[in-house]
N, C-alpha and C positions, 0 to 999 in steps of 0.2 A: 504494500500500500504506500502511495506517495505521502511523505510527511506533509502535514498542513502548516508546519511552523518551522522556524529556524532555517529558512531557506536563504541562500546566498545568490547574488546576481553576478558573481565574479566571472563566470564563463558564458553568460547569456549572449547569444549572437556571435560567439567565437567562430572563426574559420580556421580549420587545421588542414594544411596542405603538405604533401610530400614529407610525411613524417613516418617513422617506424613506431607503430603503436602496439607492437606485440605484447600481449599480456595485460593490456589496459583493462581496468575494471572500473565501471561506473555503478555506484551503489547509492540507494536512497536519494535519488535526484529526480527533479522534474525535467522531462525530455521532450516537451511539446515541440513538434516541428523538427525533431532530430532527423538529419539526413546523412547517410553514408553512401557516397557516390563514387563510382569508378575506383573502388578499393578491391583488394583481393586478400585472401587468407583462408584458413581452415578453422573448423571448430568455433564458429561464431555462435554465441549463446545469448539469448534474450530471455529475461525473466522479470515479470512484474505485471502491472495493470496497464494495458495499452488499448485505447478505444479503437485505433485503426493501425494495422501494420501492413505495409506494402513491401514485397520482396521482388526486385527486378520487374517492377510494373505490374505485379500480380497481388491483388488484395487478398491476403491469407487470413484475415481476421476471423471470418465465419468458420473457416476450416479448423483453425486452432481451437476456438471455443467449442465447436462440436466434438472434436477429438478429446478435449479435456473432459467434457461432460460424459462422453462414452466411457472413458476410463474411471471417472470419479462422479457417479450419478448424484451424489449428495450435493455437489456444486449447484446443480440445477434446482434441487429442492430448496436450497438456501436462497438462491438468487430470485427464484420465481414465487416464493411464498407470499400470499396476499391475504388469505382468510385465516382466522384463528386455527382452524383445522390443519391448514397447510403449514403454519408455523409449528404446530405440534408434530406433524409428520416429519418435518425437517429436523427438529430436535431429537425425535426418536432415532432417526438415521445417525445423527452425530453421536448419541450415546452408544449405539451399537458399534459404530466404527471405532470409537476411542476405547471401548471396553476390550475389543479384540486386540487393538494396537498396544494397549498398556500391558496386556498379557504377553504379547510378543516382545516388548521392550524389557520386561522383567527377566527374561531368559538371558539377556546379555549381562556381562560384568558391569558393575556400577560405573567404573571408569569410562566405559564406552558411551554411556549415556551423557557424559560431559564432553565428549569429543565432537568437534566441529568437522563437518564434511564440506570441503571446498569453501570454507569461510562462512558457511551458513550457521544459524543458531544450532546449538546442540539440542538433543531431545529434552533435557531438563530445562534449558533456556526457552524452548518452545512452550513447555507447560507453564513456565513463569509468565511468558508473554500473554498466553490465553487467559491466565488468571487476571492479569492487569486489564485486558480488553473487557472481560466480563465485569470486573470491579468498576471500570469507568462507565461503560455504556449501559450496564444493567444496574449495578449497585448505586452509582452516583446519579446518572441521568434519569433512569426510569423509577428507581425505588427511593431516591433521595435519602439514602442511609446517612447516619451521623458520621460514621467512620468507614467509608466504603473500600479504601485502598489497603490491601495487605502489603506488608513490607517486602515480601519476596516477589511482588509483581515486577514485570520487565516491560517497559513501554516500547513504542515503535522506534526503529533506528533513527538517529538524528535528533532525538529529544534532548534538549539542553540539560546538562547535569543539575543545574539549579532548579529546573522545573521538577525533575524527579525527586530532588531533596524536599521540595515544598510538599510533595504528596506523601513523604515518609518512606519512600522506596529505598531499599538497600541494594543498589545495583551490583556492588562487588561481593555480595554474599555468595557462598558456595554450598548451597543446600543439597541434600540428597534427594533422589526422586521422591521418596516417601514423605520427606519434609515439605516438598512442594505440593504433592498430591493431597495432603490433608486440607489445605484451604482451597485448592483447585477443585476437588470433588465436592466440597461443601458449596462452592459457588455454582457448580453444575447442578447441584440439587436445588438451589434457589431458582435457577433458570427453569428447571423442570416444573417447579411449583407455579412460576409465572405463566408459562405457556399453557399449563393445564387449566388455569383460571382465566385465560385470555378471552376477551370479548371484542367484537367489532368496534364498539365505542372506545374501549381501552386502547386499541391499536391506533386510533386517531387522536388520542390525547396528546396535547403539547406538554412536554416535560418542563419542569420548573428549573432545571439545571442543565448545563452542558456537561459532557463527559469529564472534562478537567479544564483548569484555567487556560492551558495553552491552546485549546481548540477555539475556532472562530466564533464570534458572537453572531449567532443565527438561530433560527427555530429548529428545535430538536423534537421530533414526534416519536412516540413509542414505537411505531412500526419500523421507522428508520433505525432506531437504536437497537432493537432486537435483530433486525436484518444484519447490522454490522456484526453482532455477536455470531450469528449463524454463518456468515461469510468468512469471518476470521477462523472459526472452527473448521470449516470445510477446506479452506486453502491451506491452513497450517497442518491439517491432517495429511493433505497431499504431500507437502514438503517432508513431513515426518516419516511417512512410509517410504518415500524416495530415499532418504538418507539412512533409514534403518536397513535397507537392503545392502547398502555399502558397508555399514558397520557389521552386519551379520556375515558378509563375505570375508571379513578380516578376522573372524573368530574361529579357531579350530573346532571341528565337531567333537562333541564329548563321546568318549568310548563307553 
């Protein structure tokens, strides 16, 4: 997800010509209008949220989205949920997926769960991020809890450290998976209760708070906030299973 804050204009409108950019990595940046023209190379990777992607004059946006939905059907459930029943169905799917994936993760040595694959968040960091996402968009915005943020939450990349500190987050903590799962599963149970009691009127209710101070001053409606939780769960589950496959491949089979 593109960060909505702490953005820099340092490279906006830059033109890069005749340079060797082997190994260049662009992360947590806004890339509207990005053009890569008359370049060559191998293993070009794009990952993120792009409204439109054109490769060699071919718009591949619909193909990529359809293929992702085919591989990960929960994405479509999360994205397309509109009625209370559809929100419940989407959350049903997320609970089922994470239940199986957590069992899969527990087979690995604890150290593997803190290992980053290709610079992406570790499995434990992913659980910490989903804890924060649910704390912010559900606990703070929807439920207006007195103390919604757990210290082990992990915000989006690019969040200024002082903003994290204001929320009481301990970014440099090194918790075990079980230590993270205690508040994470409790927060998931809260989401279960909310979607079970959801009504059409509640979906259209305007929240009295935004997710956190660093988010834009705009209207936050319950359906949007719950949709963010669903989409965060679906996308980060996709990343988690992708990286688990790499971690599993590096662990010798038990005799």
